[in-house]
C-alpha positions, 0 to 999 in steps of 0.5 A: 753938453755934447761932450757929456753925452759922448762921455756917457756913450763911451761909458755905456759901451764900455760897461756893456763890453765888460758886461759881456766878457764877464758873463761869458766867464760866468757861463764857462764856469757854470758849464765846466762845473756842471759837467764835472757833476754829471760825469759820475752818472756815465763813468763808474770809476768816478764814483770814488771816495776820492772823487768827492773832493773834485765834487766838492771843488765843483759845488764850490765853483758852481755856487761862485758861478750861480750866486756870486758872479751874477750879482757882481756882473750886474753891479759892475754894469749898473755902476750901483748896488740894487739889492739893499743892505741886508742882501749886500752882506749876504752876498759878501758872505757867499762870496767869502764862503764859497772862494774859501770852500774852493781854496780849502778843497784844493788844499784837501786834494793836495793832501789826497794826492800826497797819501796816494803817492807817498803811502799808497798801501795805506791809502785806502784805509786813510782816505776811506769813504767816510773820512772823505765825507767827514773832510768834505763837511769840514770844509763847508763848515769851516768856510761858513764860519769864517764867512757868514759869522764875522760878516753878518756880525760886522766884525769886518766893518770899520767904525764910522765908515758907510757907502752911499746909503746902500748904493754900494756894496764893498767888502771893507775890512779892518786891519785885524780881520784882513789879517786873520781872515787872509790867513785862514782863507788863503795863506795857511792852505796855500802853505799846506798845499805847497808843502804837500806838492813838494813832498809828493814830487821828492818822494815820487823822484826818489822812489822812481830813481831807486827802482829805475836803477834796480830794474836795469839789472833785468832784461825788460826793455830798460831803455823804452821803460826808462824813456816812459818813465821820464816822460811821465815824470816830466808830465807830472812836473809840468802838472804841478807847475801849472797847478801851483802857478795858476793858484798863485796867479788867481788868488795871491794878488787879491789877499795881498792887496786886501791886507795892504789896503786894510793897512792903509785905510779907506782915506788913502784909497784911490779910484785907480786902486778900486778898479785894480781891486775889481780886476784882481777880484775877478782874477780870483773868480777865474780860478773857479773857471779854471779848476775843472780843466786842471783837476777834472779834465786831465783825468783819464776817467773823466775823459772817458766819461766826456766821451760817453756823455757827448759822443755816444749821445750824438751817435744814439740820436743819429740811431734814433733818427735813422731807425726810428724810436726802437733804440733808446737814447743810451743804448749805444753806451755799451758799444762805443767805448769799452774799457781797455784793461791792459794785462801785464805779467809779472817778471819778478818783484823789481818788475812790479815795483817799476810799474808801481813807480810808473803808477806814482808819476801817473797819479802825480800827473792826474792821469 
């Protein structure tokens, strides 16, 4: 009896520790994506059609933090599903829908970067506000169609397989559904995303190399400009590498294991594989935690908005405390940070092209 009590105590401590870690991840996800929504209020440069994709990504990740992670935490801590069979299907549908929306939005962001770098002169026409709104709506309609419709209709289920009279909530998939859903939700967007970033890098490198060789013919500080361009190129390369690596690390194990488990069947599933699948599932959730850091926090306009949001607010509160209520909370916003617009004089068409090549690397590096 004493050994059983000790085992239960160890299990309780372990479940509590896991619950605290997962709750911390959920809170970080909630905070980071909420900030992404607030920043356009204080920074007008973020009120663009392109930023709609970032907002859509933040919306998907925020819904993961609000409607998916909390119930998963309760499920992991208690060891049983407490919300009934119907809400189990709803929760699974939310999980598939929001994670798919996040992945497909990442694919559209890569397409937006491709149009910005490869065809900059047609960018405003091809990625207009109206088209961005339509593309964003397409993301959510597409995600809902491959989540709620098949899950609520039971297309993913295996005949004769049920889990403990509703005390468990496990997303069981048959072989056909696992292949089709994984291809539509991950593998196809993943291939498009990798292709877009490959073409972006190749086009930017060729353009920068060609214009760099032409710019050496004029005396406009070629050494310093070449060094600056190489720095931007290296930063862009690192940014692409980080984006692709994080995406692969977070989502590829889940979809590979999902297809593999569907191929093996439920009879051959061991407890070790179940625990591994839970860890890999949360690894996919962590992509919603990292996305704001990769796609928003690296942007200069977003960094400027963060400074306005936090530093100016702190200064305004200090002024209110020191001088009374004569100054409104946001009255110092115009005084703390002014836009530093660098004006450069044209020294011929080659110089303008050179600056355009540098801008390609800056866009690619999310500056």
